[in-house]
C-alpha positions as a printed NumPy array, in Angstrom:
array([[  0.   ,   0.   ,   0.   ],
       [  1.34 ,   3.426,  -0.966],
       [  2.182,   5.636,   2.012],
       [  0.038,   8.778,   2.314],
       [  1.449,  12.067,   1.087],
       [  0.434,  15.71 ,   1.313],
       [ -2.088,  15.438,  -1.526],
       [ -3.686,  12.114,  -0.608],
       [ -7.26 ,  12.149,   0.76 ],
       [ -7.894,  11.833,   4.489],
       [-10.933,  10.463,   6.31 ],
       [-11.783,  12.485,   9.42 ],
       [-14.71 ,  10.766,  11.053],
       [-17.742,  11.161,   8.771],
       [-15.995,  13.425,   6.248],
       [-13.159,  12.953,   3.764],
       [-10.932,  15.855,   2.763],
       [ -9.166,  15.85 ,  -0.624],
       [ -5.681,  16.578,   0.74 ],
       [ -3.749,  16.843,   4.009],
       [ -3.441,  20.657,   4.046],
       [ -5.637,  22.493,   6.555],
       [ -5.947,  26.24 ,   7.037],
       [ -5.363,  26.915,  10.717],
       [ -7.743,  29.311,  12.492],
       [ -6.462,  32.885,  12.277],
       [ -8.003,  35.597,  14.455],
       [ -8.742,  38.683,  12.349],
       [-10.006,  41.016,  15.096],
       [-12.347,  42.616,  12.569],
       [-15.878,  41.765,  13.731],
       [-18.592,  44.059,  15.089],
       [-20.086,  42.617,  18.298],
       [-19.189,  39.191,  16.986],
       [-20.56 ,  39.82 ,  13.486],
       [-18.393,  39.037,  10.466],
       [-17.484,  42.033,   8.303],
       [-16.476,  42.712,   4.702],
       [-12.899,  41.972,   5.782],
       [-13.955,  38.399,   6.49 ],
       [-15.432,  38.106,   2.99 ],
       [-12.149,  38.907,   1.243],
       [-10.147,  36.876,   3.767],
       [-12.22 ,  33.705,   3.436],
       [-12.718,  34.016,  -0.316],
       [ -8.944,  34.208,  -0.697],
       [ -8.516,  31.113,   1.46 ],
       [-11.293,  29.395,  -0.501],
       [ -9.156,  29.717,  -3.643],
       [ -6.158,  28.175,  -1.892],
       [ -7.409,  24.617,  -2.5  ],
       [ -6.556,  23.522,   1.038],
       [ -8.622,  20.458,   1.892],
       [ -9.996,  21.917,   5.135],
       [-10.453,  25.575,   6.032],
       [-11.068,  26.312,   9.707],
       [-12.431,  29.739,  10.607],
       [-10.882,  31.758,  13.39 ],
       [-11.538,  31.319,  17.11 ],
       [-15.213,  32.197,  17.482],
       [-16.576,  33.205,  20.87 ],
       [-19.52 ,  31.199,  22.164],
       [-20.568,  34.085,  24.407],
       [-19.787,  37.8  ,  24.436],
       [-17.502,  37.6  ,  27.483],
       [-15.699,  34.688,  25.86 ],
       [-14.207,  36.847,  23.11 ],
       [-10.534,  37.794,  23.299],
       [-11.247,  41.357,  22.118],
       [-14.278,  43.498,  21.336],
       [-13.602,  42.773,  17.658],
       [-13.422,  38.974,  17.782],
       [-15.823,  36.813,  15.814],
       [-18.746,  35.326,  17.737],
       [-21.57 ,  32.865,  17.277],
       [-23.842,  33.761,  20.171],
       [-26.624,  35.732,  18.435],
       [-28.906,  35.668,  15.416],
       [-27.   ,  38.645,  14.02 ],
       [-23.708,  36.739,  14.322],
       [-25.199,  33.778,  12.505],
       [-26.673,  35.889,   9.696],
       [-23.419,  37.769,   9.078],
       [-21.434,  34.549,   9.002],
       [-23.911,  32.985,   6.577],
       [-23.26 ,  35.86 ,   4.144],
       [-19.496,  35.378,   4.361],
       [-19.574,  31.606,   4.19 ],
       [-21.926,  31.58 ,   1.206],
       [-19.575,  33.86 ,  -0.727],
       [-16.508,  31.766,   0.123],
       [-18.201,  28.494,  -0.793],
       [-19.119,  29.828,  -4.22 ],
       [-15.448,  30.096,  -5.218],
       [-14.193,  26.942,  -3.472],
       [-14.226,  23.463,  -4.98 ],
       [-17.203,  21.357,  -3.869],
       [-14.956,  18.968,  -1.934],
       [-13.472,  21.721,   0.26 ],
       [-14.413,  21.116,   3.893],
       [-15.293,  24.046,   6.135],
       [-14.735,  24.165,   9.871],
       [-15.253,  26.638,  12.67 ],
       [-13.251,  26.834,  15.881],
       [-15.562,  27.391,  18.848],
       [-13.774,  29.076,  21.706],
       [-13.982,  30.82 ,  25.041],
       [-11.039,  33.005,  26.034],
       [-11.617,  32.731,  29.785],
       [ -9.089,  34.805,  31.747],
       [ -7.371,  35.893,  28.487],
       [-10.494,  37.767,  27.355],
       [-11.113,  41.516,  27.583],
       [ -7.912,  42.521,  25.804],
       [ -6.857,  44.972,  23.112],
       [ -6.259,  43.965,  19.515],
       [ -2.605,  43.055,  18.849],
       [ -1.924,  46.228,  16.857],
       [ -3.4  ,  48.308,  19.694],
       [ -1.048,  46.845,  22.294],
       [ -2.566,  43.445,  22.969],
       [ -2.735,  43.961,  26.721],
       [ -5.787,  43.927,  28.984],
       [ -8.421,  46.558,  28.248],
       [ -8.012,  49.727,  30.301],
       [-10.547,  51.994,  31.945],
       [-12.365,  53.772,  29.128],
       [-11.966,  50.797,  26.769],
       [-15.057,  48.963,  28.065],
       [-13.344,  46.065,  29.851],
       [-15.405,  43.214,  31.241],
       [-15.181,  40.666,  34.046],
       [-13.493,  37.481,  32.848],
       [-13.999,  33.897,  34.003],
       [-11.695,  30.937,  34.494],
       [-11.182,  27.647,  36.276],
       [ -9.69 ,  29.496,  39.248],
       [ -9.418,  33.104,  40.357],
       [ -5.877,  33.518,  39.032],
       [ -4.959,  36.322,  36.597],
       [ -3.058,  35.368,  33.459],
       [ -0.252,  37.873,  34.04 ],
       [  0.631,  41.188,  35.629],
       [ -1.913,  43.938,  34.91 ],
       [ -4.576,  41.381,  33.939],
       [ -7.681,  41.448,  36.102],
       [ -8.463,  38.555,  38.405],
       [-11.059,  36.314,  36.75 ],
       [-14.132,  34.935,  38.424],
       [-13.799,  31.205,  39.2  ],
       [-16.729,  29.528,  37.488],
       [-19.237,  28.032,  39.914],
       [-21.733,  25.305,  38.99 ],
       [-24.101,  27.818,  37.386],
       [-21.237,  29.368,  35.42 ],
       [-20.033,  25.989,  34.213],
       [-23.526,  25.164,  33.006],
       [-23.843,  28.544,  31.289],
       [-20.596,  28.11 ,  29.367],
       [-21.421,  24.522,  28.423],
       [-24.821,  25.646,  27.124],
       [-23.153,  28.457,  25.18 ],
       [-20.946,  25.919,  23.39 ],
       [-24.002,  23.746,  22.666],
       [-26.011,  26.647,  21.241],
       [-23.088,  27.753,  19.086],
       [-22.796,  24.189,  17.782],
       [-26.45 ,  24.274,  16.722],
       [-25.8  ,  27.526,  14.848],
       [-22.666,  26.06 ,  13.208],
       [-24.65 ,  23.036,  12.009],
       [-27.359,  25.304,  10.653],
       [-24.72 ,  27.258,   8.727],
       [-23.626,  24.044,   7.026],
       [-20.146,  23.674,   8.499],
       [-18.539,  20.263,   8.06 ],
       [-16.335,  20.467,  11.152],
       [-16.455,  21.971,  14.628],
       [-13.101,  22.391,  16.351],
       [-13.043,  23.041,  20.098],
       [-10.263,  25.371,  21.213],
       [ -8.657,  23.687,  24.207],
       [ -5.196,  25.237,  23.82 ],
       [ -3.238,  28.524,  23.797],
       [ -4.251,  29.348,  27.358],
       [ -7.956,  29.83 ,  26.697],
       [-10.73 ,  28.587,  28.964],
       [-10.732,  24.843,  28.255],
       [ -6.927,  24.849,  28.469],
       [ -7.196,  26.766,  31.751],
       [ -9.149,  23.849,  33.19 ],
       [ -6.677,  21.292,  31.841],
       [ -3.508,  22.886,  33.188],
       [ -2.359,  22.53 ,  36.797],
       [ -0.842,  26.001,  36.434],
       [ -4.223,  27.688,  36.   ],
       [ -6.545,  25.181,  37.685],
       [ -6.235,  25.159,  41.473],
       [ -9.752,  23.931,  42.158],
       [-10.45 ,  21.507,  44.982],
       [-13.77 ,  20.22 ,  43.644],
       [-14.479,  17.545,  41.004],
       [-12.985,  19.811,  38.309],
       [ -9.512,  20.212,  39.8  ],
       [ -6.536,  18.238,  41.048],
       [ -5.952,  15.021,  39.113],
       [ -5.77 ,  14.911,  35.331],
       [ -9.078,  13.047,  35.317],
       [-10.692,  15.934,  37.191],
       [ -8.98 ,  18.652,  35.13 ],
       [-10.238,  17.008,  31.943],
       [-13.791,  16.75 ,  33.269],
       [-15.175,  20.117,  32.132],
       [-13.543,  20.121,  28.655],
       [-14.9  ,  16.612,  28.127],
       [-18.356,  17.685,  29.291],
       [-18.211,  20.477,  26.716],
       [-17.144,  18.035,  23.998],
       [-19.985,  15.691,  24.934],
       [-22.542,  18.499,  24.919],
       [-21.346,  19.822,  21.55 ],
       [-21.273,  16.385,  19.922],
       [-24.869,  15.814,  21.08 ],
       [-25.976,  18.913,  19.157],
       [-24.16 ,  17.989,  15.926],
       [-25.668,  15.963,  13.089],
       [-23.884,  12.737,  12.181],
       [-22.574,  14.297,   8.938],
       [-20.276,  16.663,  10.9  ],
       [-16.856,  15.914,  12.369],
       [-15.822,  17.128,  15.809],
       [-12.201,  17.905,  16.606],
       [-10.136,  19.841,  19.119],
       [ -7.006,  21.925,  19.241],
       [ -5.03 ,  20.763,  22.262],
       [ -1.706,  21.593,  23.852],
       [  1.065,  19.029,  23.617],
       [  3.492,  20.895,  25.867],
       [  3.32 ,  23.96 ,  28.106],
       [  7.029,  24.817,  28.061],
       [  7.164,  25.068,  31.862],
       [  8.017,  22.582,  34.584],
       [  5.004,  20.75 ,  35.956],
       [  2.814,  21.646,  32.99 ],
       [  0.974,  19.535,  30.443],
       [  3.231,  17.183,  28.492],
       [  2.669,  14.78 ,  25.601],
       [  1.626,  11.945,  27.92 ],
       [ -1.185,  14.038,  29.385],
       [ -2.01 ,  15.348,  25.902],
       [ -2.367,  11.803,  24.583],
       [ -4.572,  10.845,  27.527],
       [ -6.791,  13.821,  26.769],
       [ -6.852,  12.968,  23.047],
       [ -7.977,   9.421,  23.823],
       [-10.692,  10.743,  26.132],
       [-11.855,  13.176,  23.454],
       [-12.034,  10.339,  20.947],
       [-14.24 ,   8.411,  23.363],
       [-16.6  ,  11.421,  23.375],
       [-16.893,  11.418,  19.588],
       [-13.965,  13.588,  18.503],
       [-12.391,  12.579,  15.199],
       [ -9.119,  14.546,  15.321],
       [ -6.802,  16.652,  17.434],
       [ -4.581,  19.515,  16.308],
       [ -1.53 ,  19.533,  18.584],
       [ -0.035,  22.917,  19.44 ],
       [  1.749,  24.245,  22.538],
       [  2.174,  27.071,  25.039],
       [  0.079,  30.136,  25.7  ],
       [ -1.123,  29.445,  29.235],
       [  1.821,  30.597,  31.329],
       [  3.075,  34.131,  30.833],
       [  6.828,  34.279,  30.335],
       [  7.264,  30.655,  29.275],
       [ 10.346,  30.305,  27.1  ],
       [  9.196,  28.757,  23.816],
       [ 11.871,  27.564,  21.405],
       [ 10.26 ,  28.613,  18.125],
       [ 11.772,  27.191,  14.931],
       [ 10.564,  25.256,  11.87 ],
       [  8.7  ,  22.09 ,  12.942],
       [  9.092,  23.02 ,  16.619],
       [  5.688,  21.561,  17.523],
       [  5.741,  18.542,  15.193],
       [  7.355,  16.25 ,  17.822],
       [  4.4  ,  16.902,  20.11 ],
       [  1.963,  15.836,  17.405],
       [  4.099,  12.797,  16.626],
       [  4.143,  11.769,  20.29 ],
       [  0.369,  12.085,  20.57 ],
       [ -0.122,  10.164,  17.328],
       [  2.123,   7.36 ,  18.613],
       [ -0.022,   6.948,  21.739],
       [ -3.47 ,   7.179,  20.118],
       [ -5.532,   6.136,  17.12 ],
       [ -7.138,   9.536,  16.561],
       [ -6.371,  11.602,  13.427],
       [ -3.555,  13.962,  14.428],
       [ -2.659,  17.308,  12.889],
       [  0.665,  19.134,  13.213],
       [  0.947,  22.936,  13.199],
       [  3.515,  25.667,  13.713],
       [  6.219,  27.133,  11.454],
       [  5.373,  24.81 ,   8.555],
       [  6.108,  26.825,   5.424],
       [  7.835,  24.643,   2.808],
       [  6.156,  22.036,   0.6  ],
       [  8.868,  19.399,   1.099],
       [  8.782,  20.017,   4.851],
       [  5.005,  19.57 ,   4.97 ],
       [  5.103,  16.473,   2.797],
       [  7.819,  14.888,   4.95 ],
       [  5.676,  15.295,   8.064],
       [  2.959,  13.243,   6.367],
       [  5.093,  10.627,   4.582],
       [  7.179,   9.973,   7.707],
       [  4.027,   9.331,   9.726],
       [  4.583,  12.134,  12.241],
       [  1.07 ,  13.462,  11.622],
       [ -1.929,  12.773,   9.416],
       [ -2.495,  16.402,   8.439],
       [ -0.663,  19.729,   8.606],
       [ -2.125,  23.149,   9.332],
       [ -0.756,  26.37 ,   7.851],
       [ -1.591,  29.963,   8.69 ],
       [  1.164,  32.548,   8.131],
       [  2.423,  30.674,   5.067],
       [ -0.966,  31.1  ,   3.385],
       [ -1.197,  34.781,   4.276],
       [  2.271,  35.288,   2.794],
       [  1.468,  33.197,  -0.282],
       [ -2.243,  32.501,  -0.927],
       [ -1.207,  30.143,  -3.758],
       [  0.964,  28.018,  -1.465],
       [ -1.103,  24.867,  -2.062],
       [ -0.935,  25.285,  -5.86 ],
       [  2.839,  25.62 ,  -5.778],
       [  3.228,  22.757,  -3.32 ],
       [  1.291,  20.493,  -5.678],
       [  3.555,  21.526,  -8.555],
       [  6.695,  20.78 ,  -6.523],
       [  5.445,  17.376,  -5.375],
       [  3.964,  16.45 ,  -8.745],
       [  0.366,  16.211,  -7.552],
       [ -2.719,  17.283,  -9.473],
       [ -5.253,  19.662,  -7.97 ],
       [ -8.204,  21.524,  -9.436],
       [ -7.278,  25.13 , -10.16 ],
       [-10.056,  27.678, -10.624],
       [-10.66 ,  27.53 , -14.402],
       [-10.519,  31.322, -14.58 ],
       [ -6.873,  31.16 , -13.425],
       [ -5.667,  28.036, -15.217],
       [ -3.92 ,  30.013, -17.981],
       [ -1.457,  31.259, -15.332],
       [ -0.414,  27.814, -14.096],
       [  2.807,  26.038, -14.963],
       [  1.219,  23.431, -17.233],
       [ -0.017,  26.146, -19.632],
       [  2.655,  28.76 , -19.114],
       [  5.587,  26.539, -19.985],
       [  8.983,  27.505, -18.697],
       [  7.648,  29.917, -16.115],
       [  8.852,  29.665, -12.54 ],
       [  5.7  ,  30.282, -10.533],
       [  6.859,  29.07 ,  -7.154],
       [  9.416,  30.901,  -5.085],
       [ 12.974,  29.559,  -5.167],
       [ 14.01 ,  27.132,  -2.454]])
């Protein structure tokens, strides 16, 4: 049997994507009270032309206080749903029919109520309409961040219901995939990590207890999804600090998610402990994905500083991951997937309007960047 490569199809639960390239969620900080804007139309239509097999929309708040910034995308109101329908319909019209569409449902927890990155990125100040944040425990993320409210039983139920309601809206919008954000220091990660979860009830202490609320959310979301949709999660494989989550705990969580109906995990790292020293370099997170894949049977995606076609293909052919996710590489070069296919010798469906500019018709042209 031929080993899979970057442009081989991949079954993810009930769906099959045409290749192993996924667009990672990318916050755009350009919404109006959670509603998608014209910026989202151009952004997603551009990604729709990329020919990535799966396109996952940015972290989308399941409640207003769960947004990172005032301008983050949300899916907690009828207006949010209607605006996203407009954007998604436009993007689908220019994508190939086999392109899968996903949405990352998220709650920022104690990392909410912040400025946009280009406005400083810190916690909102007086006069900027800050709001009370929530977390597993009443521990601020970093200096100058406000102390969050530790979620009580009513708060846990409210957040879980918010995820469920957002899942219903996502299904109604026709998404193929829901991805739960349980990484980068946001709420579900805050419950999972012993650095941010100091609870003494059934939701704190042991790994089993720390996983309890994220798994309850996964169970509640899966119950609201039709069988045609795949559920996945972005998880942390390593926290880059002593005593934090490692790949063994990540694999245990991935197995538990699979038991709740999740079909894949995207393995990333960091983001929950301010000041953690992260050794960023090409492929720096791939070993975490590989370790999780080795300890599970769930579809595993690698992400982080993946920018070269040969690099991406090697991750797949070597069996380190089943899928790769790109973000910055596709912003830098929206035709990355086209050029990767040319380099690897794979065939993909170009938009017919643009075929005259591809290598097979423009002989002798060097369309991809050197190297």
